[in-house]
C-alpha positions as a Python dict, from the first residue, in 0.01 Angstrom:
ca = {
    (1, 'M'): (0, 0, 0),
    (2, 'E'): (283, 237, 87),
    (3, 'A'): (451, 186, -252),
    (4, 'M'): (124, 237, -438),
    (5, 'C'): (59, 560, -248),
    (6, 'A'): (408, 681, -332),
    (7, 'R'): (347, 611, -701),
    (8, 'A'): (-2, 766, -689),
    (9, 'A'): (152, 1084, -546),
    (10, 'V'): (413, 1100, -823),
    (11, 'D'): (153, 1032, -1094),
    (12, 'E'): (-105, 1268, -933),
    (13, 'V'): (-360, 988, -902),
    (14, 'S'): (-611, 1042, -623),
    (15, 'I'): (-702, 763, -381),
    (16, 'F'): (-1003, 679, -166),
    (17, 'L'): (-976, 487, 164),
    (18, 'L'): (-1279, 273, 252),
    (19, 'G'): (-1285, 61, 566),
    (20, 'G'): (-1115, 10, 898),
    (21, 'A'): (-1235, 71, 1251),
    (22, 'D'): (-1414, 396, 1329),
    (23, 'G'): (-1182, 683, 1241),
    (24, 'A'): (-903, 464, 1105),
    (25, 'A'): (-941, 563, 738),
    (26, 'G'): (-921, 933, 818),
    (27, 'A'): (-629, 882, 1054),
    (28, 'L'): (-446, 679, 791),
    (29, 'A'): (-502, 954, 533),
    (30, 'D'): (-354, 1203, 781),
    (31, 'A'): (-55, 972, 837),
    (32, 'L'): (7, 928, 463),
    (33, 'R'): (14, 1303, 382),
    (34, 'P'): (351, 1387, 542),
    (35, 'R'): (518, 1087, 375),
    (36, 'H'): (371, 1157, 31),
    (37, 'K'): (339, 1535, 0),
    (38, 'S'): (147, 1539, -328),
    (39, 'L'): (-82, 1244, -249),
    (40, 'A'): (-444, 1341, -309),
    (41, 'T'): (-688, 1162, -83),
    (42, 'A'): (-1026, 1214, -249),
    (43, 'G'): (-1215, 1074, 48),
    (44, 'T'): (-1241, 835, 337),
    (45, 'V'): (-1530, 638, 481),
    (46, 'T'): (-1570, 379, 751),
    (47, 'P'): (-1879, 174, 669),
    (48, 'P'): (-2055, -22, 943),
    (49, 'F'): (-1946, -374, 1030),
    (50, 'G'): (-2172, -656, 915),
    (51, 'E'): (-2373, -689, 599),
    (52, 'W'): (-2436, -381, 386),
    (53, 'S'): (-2781, -324, 242),
    (54, 'T'): (-2833, -266, -128),
    (55, 'M'): (-2889, 102, -49),
    (56, 'K'): (-2565, 122, 154),
    (57, 'N'): (-2372, -46, -129),
    (58, 'R'): (-2515, 202, -378),
    (59, 'R'): (-2426, 499, -155),
    (60, 'L'): (-2070, 371, -111),
    (61, 'I'): (-2020, 325, -485),
    (62, 'E'): (-2173, 663, -570),
    (63, 'G'): (-1967, 838, -302),
    (64, 'V'): (-1641, 687, -421),
    (65, 'R'): (-1715, 764, -786),
    (66, 'A'): (-1828, 1120, -708),
    (67, 'S'): (-1504, 1183, -516),
    (68, 'G'): (-1298, 1168, -835),
    (69, 'A'): (-1066, 904, -689),
    (70, 'R'): (-890, 680, -937),
    (71, 'I'): (-782, 406, -693),
    (72, 'L'): (-990, 261, -410),
    (73, 'F'): (-809, 104, -116),
    (74, 'M'): (-1052, -124, 64),
    (75, 'G'): (-965, -216, 422),
    (76, 'V'): (-1248, -450, 511),
    (77, 'S'): (-1229, -808, 631),
    (78, 'A'): (-1149, -1090, 390),
    (79, 'P'): (-1322, -1234, 202),
    (80, 'K'): (-1589, -960, 228),
    (81, 'Q'): (-1374, -702, 48),
    (82, 'E'): (-1284, -936, -238),
    (83, 'I'): (-1644, -1048, -282),
    (84, 'W'): (-1764, -685, -276),
    (85, 'A'): (-1499, -581, -531),
    (86, 'Y'): (-1602, -865, -763),
    (87, 'E'): (-1977, -811, -727),
    (88, 'H'): (-1941, -439, -808),
    (89, 'L'): (-1687, -481, -1086),
    (90, 'E'): (-1895, -298, -1348),
    (91, 'E'): (-2015, -21, -1116),
    (92, 'R'): (-1689, 83, -955),
    (93, 'R'): (-1500, 197, -1268),
    (94, 'M'): (-1159, 195, -1094),
    (95, 'P'): (-913, -54, -949),
    (96, 'I'): (-980, -172, -597),
    (97, 'V'): (-683, -274, -387),
    (98, 'C'): (-801, -497, -103),
    (99, 'V'): (-572, -445, 197),
    (100, 'G'): (-759, -615, 482),
    (101, 'A'): (-672, -473, 823),
    (102, 'A'): (-395, -245, 691),
    (103, 'F'): (-596, 66, 784),
    (104, 'D'): (-624, -47, 1144),
    (105, 'F'): (-256, -140, 1168),
    (106, 'G'): (-152, 193, 1019),
    (107, 'Y'): (-389, 379, 1249),
    (108, 'E'): (-266, 192, 1557),
    (109, 'R'): (99, 269, 1471),
    (110, 'Q'): (14, 638, 1433),
    (111, 'I'): (-159, 643, 1774),
    (112, 'E'): (124, 451, 1941),
    (113, 'G'): (383, 685, 1787),
    (114, 'A'): (194, 983, 1929),
    (115, 'G'): (192, 828, 2277),
    (116, 'V'): (-188, 808, 2287),
    (117, 'D'): (-383, 506, 2407),
    (118, 'A'): (-606, 372, 2130),
}
């Protein structure tokens, strides 16, 4: 994920972070900015755990597409993220990189580095 973000910054390709525990996607976006100065994060969202309704799926897809992002990083549990990416192949119109719990690990490292209890 780190290497892809570095390349996205160089190529001026915006990313979207979807997933993780509450607040993790936003915190990860904040942590990526200093390391990749020109990285454009088009948006972040932490959807609820569990099954997503048809309406929730539609809102997620529309929100990501409307953001202008060209790469979607999906940090949701496996195999949910892979199944979701496959089922919405035609609707998403961009590559999805499924990264599992990477958002949460990145978020936890940022909190630990700041000396804050998560």
